Residue, then its C-alpha position, 0 to 999 in steps of 0.5 A: x133577356x137581351x142582357x142574357x143573350x149578350x152575355x151568352x154571345x160574349x161567352x161564346x166569343x170568349x170560348x171561340x177565341x180561346x179555341x182559336x188561340x189554342x188551335x193557333x198555338x197548337x198549329x205553331x207547335x205542330x208546324x215546328x214539329x213537322x219542320x223538325x221531322x222533315x229535316x230528319x227525313x231530309x237527312x234520312x233521304x240523303x242517307x238512303x240515296x247514299x246507301x242505294x248507291x252503295x248497294x248498286x255498286x256492290x250488286x253490280x260488282x257482284x254481277x260482273x264477278x259472276x259474269x267474269x267467272x263464267x267467261x273464265x270458264x269458257x276461256x279455259x276451253x281454248x288452247x290458243x288464247x289469241x284465237x280470233x274466235x275467242x276474242x270475237x266471243x269476248x267482244x260480245x261481253x264488253x258492255x256488261x255491268x261496269x266493264x268496258x273491255x276484257x284483257x288476259x294477263x299471261x305468265x311472263x307479264x304478257x297482256x292480250x288485249x283488243x282482239x288478241x294484241x300482245x303487249x309486254x306489261x313488265x313493270x306495270x303488271x305482274x302475273x305472279x302478284x295478281x295470281x296469288x290474290x285470286x279473284x280481286x279488284x285492283x287499285x286505281x291506276x293509269x291506263x297505260x294502253x289508252x293515255x289520259x284516263x284512270x282504270x280499275x282491273x277486276x281479276x278472275x283466274x282462268x284455270x285449266x288442269x287445276x293450274x292458272x293459265x291466265x288472269x282474266x281482267x275486266x277493265x273498268x274505265x273510271x270516267x264512265x262509271x257515273x254513267x254506268x251506275x246511273x246515279x241520279x240522286x237529287x237530279x243533277x245537283x248531287x256529286x258522287x264520290x267513290x274513294x279508296x279508304x286506305x289511299x284516299x284516291x278518288x275512284x269517281x269524283x263528279x265534282x272536280x274535273x279529274x280524280x285526285x286524292x281526297x287528302x290533297x284537297x285540304x281541310x274545309x270550313x266545317x258547319x257547327x257541330x262537325x270537324x275535319x277529324x270526323x270526316x277523316x276518321x270516318x273515311x279511314x275507318x269505314x264508318x257511316x256519317x254526315x259532315x257539312x262544310x262550306x264549298x270552296x267553289x260555290x260558297x254554300x254549305x254542302x252536306x256530305x254523307x259517306x258510307x263503306x262499300x263491300x268492295x275492297x276498302x271503298x267508301x261511297x259518298x254524296x255531297x248535296x247543296x243545302x237547298x237541295x237537301x232541305x228542299x222538301x223541308x223548306x217547301x213544307x215549312x213554306x206550306x205550313x206558314x201559309x196555312x197558319x196565316x190562312x188559318x188565322x184569317x179565316x179560322x172562324x168561318x172555315x173551322x168546320x170545313x177545315x177539319x173535314x178537309x184535313x181529315x179527307x186529305x190525310x186519308x187520301x194522302x195515306x192511301x196514296x202513300x200506302x199504294x206507293x209503298x206497295x208498288x215499291x215493295x212489288x218492284x223490290x220483289x221483281x228486281x231479281x225475280x227472273x232468278x227467284x221465281x217465287x218472288x213473282x207469286x209474292x209480288x202478285x200476292x202483294x198486288x192482290x192485297x193492294x188492289x183488294x182482289x181475290x186473284x191476280x195473275x201474270x201470263x206471258x209467252x217464253x220463246x222456245x218454252x211456250x206459255x208461262x203462268x203465275x198466279x195468286x188466289x185466295x182459293x189456291x194456286x191456278x193451273x196454266x191450263x185453267x186460263x190458257x185459252x182466255x189469255x190467248x183471246x185477251x192477247x189478241x184483244x191487246x195486240x189490236x191496240x187496246x191498253x186496258x180491259x175491264x168489265x163487271x158484266x158476267x155475260x161479257x166475261x163468259x163470252x169474251x174471256x170464255x171463263x167458266x168461273x164465278x167472276x164478279x169483275x175483271x181488269x187486265x193490262x198488257x205488258x210490252x217489250x221495248x219495241x212496244x209489242x205485247x208480250x204478256x198480260x197482268x190481271x186482277x179479278x173479283x176486286x173490292x176497290x175497283x176505283x184503284x184497280x186501273x191506276x194500280x195495274x198500269x203503275x206496276x205494269x212497267x215493273x212487270x214488263x221489265x221482269x219479262x225483259x229480264x227473264x228473256x235476257x236471263x234465258x238468252x244468256x243461259x242459252x248462249x252458255x249451253x248451246x252450240x251456235x253452229x249446229x244449234x245443239x246442246x254443247x259440251x257444257x250442257x253435256x257435262x251438266x245433264x250427264x248425271x241425270x240420265x241414269x234416272x231418266x229411263x225405265x226399260x233401257x238406255x242407249x248411247x250413240x257416239x258419232x264421229x263425222x268422217x272426213x271433216x278435217x279433210x273437207x275443211x282443208x280442201x274446200x274451206x271451213x264453210x263447207x265443213x260448217x255446212x257438213x256439221x249443220x247437215x248432220x245436226x239436222x238429221x240427228x234432230x229428225x231422228x232423236x230428241x233435240x234436247x238429248x243430242x250434244x256436240x261435244x267436239x269439232x266432229x263428235x256428237x253424243x246422243x242418248x235415247x232412253x227407252x228406245x228398243x234396240x231394233x228401232x234404234x238400229x233402224x234409226x241409225x241406218x236411216x240416218x246414215x243412208x240419208x247422209x250418204x245421199x249428201x256425200x256425208x259419212x259418219x262412224x257411229x258407235x252404239x251402246x244399248x243397256x237395260x241396266x246402267x250402273x255407271x254412265x262412263x261404262x255406257x259412254x266408253x262402250x259406245x265410243x269404242x264401237x265408234x272407233x271400230x266403225x271408223x277403222x272399218x270405214x278407212x279400211x275401204x280403199x275409197x276412203x283410205x287416208x294413206x292412199x289419198x296422201x299417195 
């Protein structure tokens, strides 16, 4: 019996030892594979960081070009390009994107800069040469206006009457590019380069003290498997690739990843020390070595526990990775959601899947537009009025300082939220402006995995808060392009945009009121422009009192156009008369031309009729001896 037990014990030990050695051998093989995988991930991470930098450059340059084209359109409305008003407007755009200042290159190689200052740039810049190229980015050049620096010029033509009247230059100061691009790959250990492929000139070089030329640096001692020709061909031909070489400054290996950029013939590159590139791989290698030593010493005792621990930790890490991946996907969707609002619903859908919620929603208040509501639900899209009262009530709750709301009590949800729906649980977080004030609410309800709802909602709330800021900035920019700053009315840009739509916006009739403010120029000349500005504001206030503000346009210095769909002619005449009487009490006189039609085939016909009526009214006004300009000049 004892012999049987001994044999059985030795057999068990033999089996255990075999299992131990098999597991240790398998662990060493697995550790080696993990090591290789981590090294591969390290290379991939460097490549992704370089690609992200290239994408950032392309997107920023594209946004700058869109802004420059908008500015060029606004400039075309000025006859005097040295006007202080124009340059005050241009100053407001000097901090956008990569651009540090704006200039205008005129025929005859005259450059307008810094508030309209005139500089003869013959021998430095050629209007004719830049005009022929149209919209383009220039080569690196010395900043001859500000000594010691290098710049790029982003050119956009300014058209007037189908001819190029000037070339708008967005000046990019190369010394400020790294800060503007906000490239922070690998903390501060990575060096960033932007290189002109044809010339080899550095546009950005954060490793050396001043930008020079990549070919002037000479050849480097390459790591095994890499050659200098590989780097040269990659930069010249615009291909992607890696090289590794010894730094002449630090003596350690630098891993250099280069990729083409869809801007001119630029190449973007990152160089990172070997320790930084393989930091995760080295850390993982150390962890695996420690684990193997620990496994060797304690395998028999902790065998069962280790299996359970590995399974638990793997599942936990996978859930965390899945959550991080989903948060990243949500951030990508929200990146340009201020322009593509369908991305908001897509982001809410992904948030619902991640939090295992049956409904998610975003509610916020837009200045001048009121409440805005987006939601995703398995039961179908919700209407804003479904939850409007609940969201306002919850807004008051967050404005008192609370940072999270969660409840699974139906009676509390019904009494607090006043929600008349079948809700098992509800969670919400506030969205904040930069000053910390609450501007919106992100919520999820009927959540299956409630243990992750709070952390997840708070994690993505920053991205949704950034979305609301982007929406506000986008709306403000659109408002500045379509709103007359003096009167607060729609400007001529908005007039040209809205005009084609009015022919479909009436049922019974459409009226056009073409109005001119009499004596504005004389008032400006005698009492100053402040008095003239006040006259314009007074007329604008009266117009907004009697007509829909969105249908009123200031199309010139003293000219206004108003459209009145479905307003009876008698009522229209009463409004105009009442407005004229109110303005005359302020010693303001207007000449109004009215065209009223039941059937409008062409807007030009309606507007021209109103304009002719205005000129006739203006003629009659100045026939009055009291207002006769000729008599006043005598």
